[in-house]
C-alpha positions in Angstrom: -10.1 -14.4 -19.6 -12.2 -12.0 -21.5 -12.2 -8.4 -20.9 -16.0 -8.1 -19.9 -15.3 -10.6 -17.1 -12.2 -8.7 -15.8 -14.0 -5.3 -16.1 -16.6 -7.1 -13.9 -14.1 -8.0 -11.4 -12.7 -4.6 -11.5 -15.9 -3.0 -10.9 -16.9 -5.3 -8.1 -13.8 -4.7 -6.1 -14.0 -1.1 -6.6 -17.5 -1.1 -5.4 -16.6 -3.4 -2.3 -13.5 -1.4 -1.5 -15.6 1.6 -1.5 -18.5 0.2 0.9 -15.8 -1.1 3.1 -14.0 2.0 3.5 -17.2 4.0 4.3 -18.0 1.3 7.2 -14.7 2.3 9.0 -15.2 4.9 11.6 -12.9 7.8 11.3 -11.0 7.1 14.7 -9.8 3.8 13.1 -8.9 5.0 9.7 -5.5 6.4 10.3 -4.4 3.3 12.4 -5.5 1.0 9.5 -4.1 2.8 6.8 -0.6 3.1 8.4 -0.6 -0.6 9.1 -1.7 -1.4 5.4 1.2 0.8 4.4 3.5 -1.0 6.6 2.4 -4.3 4.9 3.2 -2.7 1.8 6.8 -4.2 2.3 5.5 -7.2 0.2 5.1 -5.0 -2.6 8.7 -4.0 -2.3 9.9 -7.7 -2.4 7.8 -8.2 -5.3 9.0 -5.1 -7.2 12.6 -6.0 -6.5 12.1 -9.2 -8.1 10.6 -7.6 -11.2 13.4 -5.1 -11.5 16.0 -7.7 -11.1 14.8 -10.1 -13.9 17.1 -8.1 -16.8 14.8 -9.2 -19.6 13.1 -6.5 -20.9 14.2 -2.5 -20.4 10.5 -1.8 -19.8 10.1 -4.2 -17.1 13.4 -3.0 -15.4 12.1 0.6 -15.6 8.5 -0.3 -14.3 10.2 -2.5 -11.5 12.5 0.5 -10.5 9.5 2.8 -10.4 7.6 0.1 -8.1 10.2 -0.2 -5.7 10.8 3.8 -5.4 6.7 4.2 -4.9 6.6 1.1 -2.6 9.3 2.2 -0.3 7.8 5.7 -0.2 4.6 4.1 1.0 6.3 1.6 3.6 8.4 4.7 5.1 5.3 6.8 5.2 3.4 4.2 6.9 6.0 3.6 9.6 6.2 7.8 10.2 2.5 7.8 10.6 2.5 4.9 12.9 5.3 6.5 14.9 3.8 9.9 15.0 0.6 8.2 16.1 2.3 6.1 19.0 3.9 9.5 20.0 0.6 10.9 20.9 -0.1 8.3 23.6 3.3 8.8 25.2 3.5 10.5 28.8 4.7 13.9 28.4 7.5 15.0 31.1 9.6 12.5 33.1 
């Protein structure tokens, strides 16, 4: 693919993502983001497969970094979701 075409796709995705995020009401932003972070578990699986190839040192380092960052993202998503759900629990006995 040509660099111009790839740049066009990147700019289009940035514009569409910005427009989509601006349309989401503030009350829904946190639940959507925590769910999206939890779905990042798919990224962990891909990163583990990249880190385990053993073909190039750079690929192994990038894969290990991706595993670490994606794991932080998933754990953060679950923590935010748990904290959000705790707000709706009844207090007391």
